N, C-alpha and C positions, 0 to 999 in steps of 0.2 A: 336917409338915415333916420331912424326912429329911436327915441329913448323910451325904454320899456321897463315895466315893473310887473312882477308876478309874486303873489304871496297868498298864504292861507290865514284866515282869521276865524274866530268862533262866532256863533250866532249873536253874541253880545259885543262883538267888535274887538276882541283881544287877539293880538298877533304873537304873543309869547305866553309861555306857561311858567308856573312858579312852584311846582312840586318836585323839583330836582333834588337829589341827594348825592353825596359822594359815591354811594354804591350804584346809583341810577342817575347818571349825569344828564340824561334827556328827560326822564320822568314819564309817568304813565299818561299824563295829559297830553304831552307832545305826540305820543303815538296815536292818540285819539284825534288830535287836531289834523295831522297830516296823513292819517291812515288811508283815506281814499286815494290820495296822490301816490303814496308809496306802494299801493297795491296795483298800480297801473302797469301795463306791459312796457310802456316807455321807461318808467322808473326802474323796473326790474332789469331791463336790458341795458340802459344807459348808465345806471349808478351801481347796481348790484351784479351786473354782467351775467344775468340769467336769461338768455334768449328764449323766447317762446312762452315765458311765464307771465302771469299778471292779467289784469282785467282790461277789457276794451270798452268802447262806448264813449260817453261824453267826457268823463274824467280823463280818459286816455287821450282824447282829442286835444284837450287843453294842455295836458302834460307834454304831448308831442310838440305843440306850438311853442312851449316854453323854450325849446332848444333850437327852433328853426330861425335861421337868418341872423343869428347872434355873431357879431364880430369881436366884441370885447365885453368885459363885465367889470362893475365896480361893487365892492363889498366892504363891510366894516370889519374891524379886527375880531369881533365876536363871531361872525359867520365863518371866518377862517379858523377861529379857535385859538387865537393868541393868548387868551386868558388861561388856557390849560397849562401851557409850558412857556410862560413869558420870558424866561431866562435861558432857554435852550435855543441857541442860534441854528442848530441843525434840525430842529423839528419842522416837518413839512406840512403840517395841518392834519385835519382828521379826515381828509378825502381819499387817503390811500395813494398807491402808486399810479393810479389812472383816474385822476379827478374827472368829473363828467363835463367840465367846461370846454376844454380843447381849444381855448382862445386865450389871449392875454387877459389877466385878471389884475385889477388895481385894488390893493387892499389899503384902506385908509386907516392910519394908525399914528399915534403920537410918538411911537418908537420904531422908526423905519429900520429894516434889516436888509440883508442881501437878497437879490432876486433869485427865485427858485424856478428852474426850468424842468418841466416834466416831459417824459418821453412821448406822451400822446398829444403834444402841442400846447398843453396848458402852461402858462407862465405867470407866476405870482410875483407882482412887483409891489413893493411896500412904500408908501409915501404919506407925508403929512401935507394935505392940500384942502382947499375949499371945494365945495361941490362943483363950482364953475371950473376951477382949475383941473380937477379930476376928470370932468366931462370932456374938456378939451383934449386931454391926453388919450382918453378912451376913444374919442371920436377919431383921432388920427390913427390909433391902433386898429380900429374896426374896419378901416379901408372901404367905407361905403356901406357896410352892413350895420345892423342895429347895435345899440349899446343897451345892456340890461343893468339896472340897478338891483343887485341881488339881495340886499338886506344887510343887517337886520332891519326891523321896522323903524328904529330911531333914525337910521341913515336914510331910509326911504322917505320918511316924513320931511327931512331937510330938503330933499330934492323936490318933493311935492310942494312944500311951502315956498320954494324958490321958483315954482312954475316951470320946472325943467323936464317934466314927464309928459310924453306924448300919448302913451297908451299904458293903462294899468289894468291888469287882470287880477281879480280878487276871488278866491275860492272860499265861500262861506260854509264852513262845516257845521252841521246842526247839533252842536254841543254848547253848553253854557260853562264858561270858565270863571267868571266873576272877578277876575283880577289878572294883572299882567300889564303889558304896554297896550294902551287903547289906541288903535290905529287912527280913529277919526278925530281925536282931541286936537283942537286948534285948526281944523280944516273945514270949518263951516263954509258952505258955498262952493266946495271943491267941484261939484258937478257942473257949475257954470263953465261954459267953454268946451265941454265934452259931450259927445253923444254916448248915452249909457244904454247897454243892452244886458239881458239876463238870460241864462239858460240853466235849467235844472237837470242834474245828472241822476242816473239810476241810484246812486248812493245817497241821494238827498242833498248833496252839495249844490249850492247855488253859485254859478259862475257869473260874476258881474264883470263887464268890460267897459272901461272908460276910454273913449277914443276921441282925440281932437278932430 
């Protein structure tokens, strides 16, 4: 079992964007940050249910690896989208009727709610727990497969700071954001104890992999 992280950051190290508006809740910068990933064939098929569409090549290789061998996932309340409808107990997140996870997902939140079972095997379980406690639950649920720490970046940083991540893949998109959550803050020397490799995609994205 391996604890894994996959995320996209800008060239200057930011993992979030700040140009969202009520009319555009994701913002234009977010589209630029994740554009090479969302353009891949894997994303188009797995998330948008558009088989045969999308790019191939290095970006798609890493997009496909994102889903391979995952037995459970841990994410924060923001990645699930609890901030959008915090008082609606029936809201099932912004992933639609067929979320791309297809495994048990543990959503860390200070306001737990009832478990949501989706038809495609995704199960959202909400809990208030420490990283270690959440990882123990996710490891049991993964049944020998890998556990992914899905995000957002603040949650990912807590697992990195605790030394709980075995493999981290970072896609560095060649754009400058200048503000947001800076992934590397407080992680000086993170590379110690990891083997680091890099691969550049046709899109210009640099894929960095940290592997114990």
